[in-house]
C-alpha positions in Angstrom: 79.6 65.7 130.3 83.1 64.4 131.1 83.6 63.6 127.4 82.7 67.1 126.3 85.2 68.5 128.9 88.0 66.2 127.7 87.2 67.1 124.0 87.4 70.9 124.8 90.6 70.5 126.6 92.1 68.4 123.8 91.1 71.0 121.2 92.6 73.7 123.3 95.9 71.8 123.7 96.0 71.2 119.9 95.4 74.8 119.2 98.1 75.9 121.7 100.6 73.5 120.1 99.8 74.7 116.6 99.8 78.5 117.4 103.6 79.1 117.1 103.6 77.5 113.7 100.6 79.6 112.5 101.9 83.0 113.7 105.7 82.6 113.3 107.5 85.0 111.0 109.5 83.7 108.2 113.2 83.7 108.9 114.5 85.5 105.8 118.2 85.0 104.9 120.2 87.9 103.5 120.7 86.3 100.0 117.0 85.8 99.5 116.3 89.4 100.5 119.1 90.6 98.2 117.8 88.7 95.2 114.2 89.9 95.7 115.3 93.6 96.0 117.7 93.4 93.0 114.6 93.0 90.8 113.8 96.7 91.5 117.3 98.0 90.5 117.1 100.2 87.5 120.3 99.4 85.6 120.2 102.5 83.5 120.3 104.9 86.4 121.5 102.8 89.3 124.8 101.0 90.1 126.1 98.9 93.0 127.7 101.0 95.7 131.0 100.3 97.3 131.4 100.0 101.0 133.3 103.3 101.1 130.5 105.1 99.4 127.9 103.6 101.7 129.8 104.5 104.8 130.3 108.0 103.5 126.7 108.5 102.4 125.2 107.1 105.6 127.9 108.5 107.9 128.4 105.1 109.5 131.3 103.0 110.7 132.0 99.4 109.6 131.1 98.0 113.0 127.6 99.2 112.8 126.5 96.5 110.3 127.3 92.9 109.6 126.7 93.0 105.9 125.0 95.2 103.4 123.8 95.6 99.8 123.4 99.0 98.1 122.5 100.2 94.7 122.5 104.0 94.3 122.2 106.6 91.6 124.8 106.9 88.8 124.2 110.6 88.6 124.2 113.2 91.4 120.8 114.4 90.0 119.1 111.1 90.7 118.0 109.8 94.1 116.9 106.3 93.4 118.5 103.8 95.8 118.0 100.5 97.5 120.1 99.7 100.5 119.9 96.8 103.0 121.9 96.5 106.2 122.0 93.4 108.3 122.6 93.8 112.0 121.7 91.2 114.7 122.4 93.4 117.6 119.3 95.4 118.5 121.1 98.5 119.8 123.3 98.8 116.7 120.3 98.2 114.5 118.5 101.1 116.2 121.6 103.3 115.6 121.7 102.2 112.0 118.0 103.0 111.5 118.6 106.5 112.8 121.6 107.0 110.4 119.5 105.8 107.5 116.6 108.2 108.4 119.1 111.0 108.8 120.6 110.2 105.4 117.1 110.6 103.8 116.4 113.8 105.7 119.8 115.2 104.5 118.9 114.2 100.9 115.6 116.0 101.1 117.2 119.2 102.3 119.8 118.9 99.5 117.1 118.7 96.8 114.5 121.0 98.2 113.9 124.1 96.1 115.2 122.8 92.8 114.7 119.0 92.5 110.9 118.8 92.8 110.6 115.2 91.5 113.6 114.0 93.6 112.2 115.7 96.7 108.8 114.1 96.3 110.5 110.7 95.8 112.6 111.1 98.9 109.6 112.2 101.0 108.0 108.9 100.0 111.1 106.9 100.8 110.7 103.6 102.7 112.9 103.2 105.7 111.9 100.2 107.7 113.2 97.5 110.0 112.2 93.9 109.3 113.7 91.3 111.6 117.5 91.9 111.6 117.4 94.2 108.5 117.3 97.9 108.0 115.9 98.5 104.5 116.0 101.9 102.7 114.2 102.2 99.3 113.9 105.4 97.2 112.0 104.5 94.0 109.0 105.9 92.2 107.0 102.7 92.5 107.4 102.2 96.3 104.1 100.2 96.5 105.5 97.3 94.4 108.6 97.2 96.7 106.3 97.1 99.8 104.3 94.3 98.3 107.5 92.3 97.5 108.8 92.8 101.1 105.5 91.7 102.6 105.7 88.5 100.5 109.3 87.9 101.5 108.7 88.4 105.2 
């Protein structure tokens, strides 16, 4: 009986030691995330966005993010975009998330009534927080992006 008890205790200890390694999230670096998301950039209708344009579009200040990557539409009639913000501070990250959601809501209001395809795409936009990143994606094939992000994280 004592051997069974010791065996059970040993198995439990091994399981408890292995648990953090089984359930741990991958720690994704910004460069890896950028490279994976660049695969979805449509070169014919999207271009890299400058910091000034990103701050203007999202109505944010520089101190709200540590780094960013943004590809947006070339034309004002397109809404496709991929933007990633990195922010380690939880409070600033929450503020950033609210700004990104507000940006999408503003875009929806701008296109409602005349840009049917654009409005539908914006309504399906992905705005998520993963680890220290805020990710905004407006693309027709949002499912492929979601699959990619699940693989990365």
